[in-house]
C-alpha positions, 0 to 999 in steps of 0.5 A: 499499500502506498504512503498516504501523505496527510502532513502538508498544508497546501493542496496536493492537486496544485499546480494545475496542468494548465499552469504547468503547460503555460510555464512550459511554453514560456521557458524563454520569456520574450519580455523583460522582467519589468514588463512582466511585472507591470502585466502581472500587477494589471492582471491581479488588480483586475482579478481582485477589483482594486487599482493597479497602484495598490498592488506590490510584488516582492520575492516570497521570503521573510523580508516582505515582513521586514519592509513593512515593519521598518515603515514604522520602526519606532512602533511595537510589533505584535504577533499572535502564536501559534503560527509560522516562524517569520524570523522577524527582524525588529528594529532596535527602536521597536518592541516584539509583543507576543499575544497568546490566542484564546483557548480555541486559538482565535483572536477576540476582544481580549487579544485586541485589548492586549495589543499595544496601541499603534502597534504593527500587528501581524496575523496569519489567516487562516492560521497554520497549523490551527486553521483558525481565521480572523473574522471581518469584525475582529479584523476591523476592530484590530485595525482600529487598535493597531497602527497597521494590521498585516494579514498574511493570507497566503491560503486565502482561497480556503477561507469563507470570506475575502478580506479585500473589502476591508483594505478599501475601508481601512488605510491601516490594513495590508493583505499579503498573498502567496502564489506558492500556497494558492497555485502550488508554485515554487518559491521563485514565484512572487508574493504580492500585497494589496495595500494603500498606494503609499504602502504598496510603493514602499514595500514593492520589490518587483526589480528582484523578481525573475522572469520565470517566476513572473510568467508562472504567476501570470499563468496562475492568474489566468487559470484562477477559475480552475484554482477556485474549483480546486480550492472548493474541492479541498473545502468540501473535503475539509468539512467531511474530514472534520465531521469524521474526526468529530465522531471519534472518541479520542480526538477533538477537531477544531473548525478550520478555514485552512486545507487541513483540520487540527485535532486535540488528542483527548485519550492516549498519547499524541506521539503514540497515535502518530507512530501507529498511523506511520506504521499504517503508511499514513503521514500526518503533521505533529505540531511542535509549537507551544500549546499544540503538543497534544495535537495532530494536523490532518490534510484534507485531500479526497474522500478516499483519503479520509476513508482510509484515515478513518479506517486506520484511526478506528483500528488504532482505537481498538487495538492500541488505545484500549 
């Protein structure tokens, strides 16, 4: 039996065949990167219904956060773990403030009050590995509290709602998007931001992008409808996976807006269950962040994968937990 990989956070169906074909046909771009960047901005602006000057392009690296933080070098920087390690390079005049999420790993009124006034707040939504997403009302409240709210929406297509309308309402919100998560492209593909004209100009690093990465990104934008269909497929499977896990008496899943479901082990040992799944050729992700040592993240892939996982978990419950 082949190994079932349920340890990823990006859809296994990406990139689509149409995107791969477009990339293959454009191995030698006829246009220079500066022209390709201009074309990509125009296509992204049309896709999202915003003006071109509100789109910033940059390499998909941790420096995209550093540029934003440096815009407000004398302000605190607030982060909300658990989440990815952004390796933030906080200026000497700034202070890094960690705000713990609530018991369901969400941001609510308590977390907003713990955020320093005028801070640069950085929130990944949906959060990886918990799958929790910030609500529009909460985001608006946090934007009013903070001087700048950065929403890392690298998996935005998995969410049930778009945060783009908030950018139109609040000058203090920046949305960061990723072609690696949305379209399954390599890290050579650019990331992009939707922000005010002033912020977009300040953080833009289009000159550092390669022609190949820009071509791949344009192929993804041109295939947006197919990518949306893939995202819908994953969202439906995520719901099926969540319902399956809820019926087990040793796992407590969290509602998720990501392409995965995080579940807390309520009976037995987390590592014991992870090892038992590995012996059955099923790989899952065991988070290492604080507060998640008893949790397992399962990817939403397909009905067949969910059925195989269910069979394995029931067998583990019968043979190894009782």
